[in-house]
Phi, psi and omega in degrees: 000138178298152181283124176293111189238130182233120184255126181272127183213130172286135184306327183283346184268071182291330178296319180291321180298316179297318180299312187289328176296320177296320180302319184265357180300131177077004179258089185289349179288353180245134169262088192266132174232140175267128182252125179291125184293143173289134180268131178212149181299334173255111184304325181295323178289320177300318177298314181297317181296326179291320176301317181296324178299320179291317180297321178298321177299319180297320179295313182298330183256009177051048180278137180292328176197161174227150172259115177260124179242148167263160188284002175256008175300142181217126177291144177262174177294339181283351185290134166210145180294323179298315178296319180295320180300316177300315181297319178298314182293321176296317179297318178297320179297329180269013177056043179294144170270324185221140173227124180253145179278348180174146182226158183265346178197149174212153179278312168202159182218151179230128177290121182251335171218180176296335185255344191233144168245139164276142178234145180283312177218157179205162166232149179115104180241027185287344179207091192224122173274132174244128185261158192308317184293349182259354183303312184297321181300317180292322183287337185260346185285152176271128181240125184243178178295342181275353185264162167226153189301315184291314179297321182297313180297320178302322183282345187269342187211148172264357184258069181232132188227160181226137174287135176220134358300152181304136173258355181216140170226180177259134174282138177283122174248356180083004176204164176215134180274343183248332185232094186302325183292348180275009179286342180290123184299132178093343184297313183295315177303317181295320181298312181294320180295317180296317181292320177300321178295323177297318177300315180302314180298314180297319178296318181294318178297315180300316182290323179301309182289329176299313179292322181294319180299321182290339182269322191251346184300125181237148176295138179248120181292138181304324183294330178295322181286328183283336186249349184294144174231155180231133174299123187234124181247125182252126180269126183209133170284127185308326182285348180271069185295327180293325177289321179296317179297322179296314186287327176297319178295322180299321182268354181297136177076013179239082187289352177291346179253118175270092196270132169233126176271125183255128174294120180299142173287122180279138174208149180298334172262106186302319180297324177291322177301319179295316181295320178295325178293318177299316178300319179299317180295319181295320177299319178297317180299320178295317179297326181277356182061039178285145173267335180207141177223159171247133172245125178238144171268160189284003174255008175298142178218127178293142174267167178298345181283350184292133176220128180303312184300311183293320182295315179296323176296319178300318180297316181292316180298315181292328175297318178297329181274001178079022179288141179257337190213122182232137179249135177280348180175129184239160182264348179196146172215162181262268177258148182224146177231119176295126179254316170225181181295340183238008182224134178235129166286141178228147179282332183195138174208166183234157176102133182233025184289342177204100181231154176246128178243136180256157189310319180300341183275339192300304184293326179300320179294316181291332181275346186290130177290151178203163173218195186283002175263002184298140174234121192303311183293322177293318179301310182294320182293323178283336185286324189245131173275327181270082182223150182218166174233152178273138175228130354294156181300140177255357182219143171222179180255130174283138181272111177264002179087000178202165176221135177277349187247314189247104185297329181297333178287340176280330181281328180236099189296333184261005185298314181301309181301314183293326179292316177295322179294319180296317178297318179301315180294323178297313180294326177296321179296316178297315181296322178297317180295316181298322180294317181293323186255026186305324182292339183259343190291149174294149181295000000 
């Protein structure tokens, strides 16, 4: 059966109408209709109202899914009806609410089949399948002038997927009726190209670690995990006695941590003082011939997810995988790739209250140039490609009501808590998706 396809077009945009008719010409796999766009002073609302008009038609005609297109959709060289058909059937099997042929931005994505990525958030609705079970959600949600169709849909469902390689991009027309910032020539092309490159990188990382795990994974004897200890250095300003008491309590009764409290290097620029303290610890680790160390700040706090057995296993596994930098809990991350059930590779992350550094990282840290603008978490995250975070997080930051390093945390007392909570929720969404789609996920 031909794909029920509805193209949104403003009556006045004759150039776009001519373009989209050409795009679908000769493609008998589509039953294409052009839908006159609803006019509204806010283009985003006009687009949404037109989408709802299409969805109501789908409900009235009991359609299993509809393809909603904007008139700037353009097929890529990667398009094939056979490939798209496979993607549609896979998406339906995974109970997808939305399937996009290509997107201009995403927050993070996980390869779930050879043809599909799950995405956390996305922009770009120029070629979007909406499935039957999602019709009611779209028709019942409140849409305001502050919303946009793609962001709104992203917030409404965790079941959203993208075909990769992209089969659809947006053609540059030099203007946009729904997204004013896209009027800049070249912006749309750059967005799609950058996002496509991100997908390529995430796919490459997933395959790399999949292959590596099959080569290096070794059985770990339980007694090794029960008796292993790690050199642990805690950074503390001597006058911060309440923090020192807190961190001593955190490590009490945990013999797996061989704890040394290091007097933080004082500097009028707190962030530089932290970096200098980290360098001092790394120099000590090299002198001690350590293979792995933990650096904790004095506001580190273990979460209920902490387990000696699991954490020690994570340290051994990540060492086998060639990881240089591991975080026990971060306040923000960019893109993430699940490597094991408890470890995620990340492209970038923040927070240094509990980090693990491996020997290959030591000299790199000492050789890295820096000045008084250095920020430790940013410096480390940009420095290392082989970095991971633990999931669920085993560390968070205790709020003491002030920070000696990050002034913004003094101005917003709840900022740290909200950032860690947001990161926790993001990782939970990824984990929920991975659990649901386990049968389809890449190994």
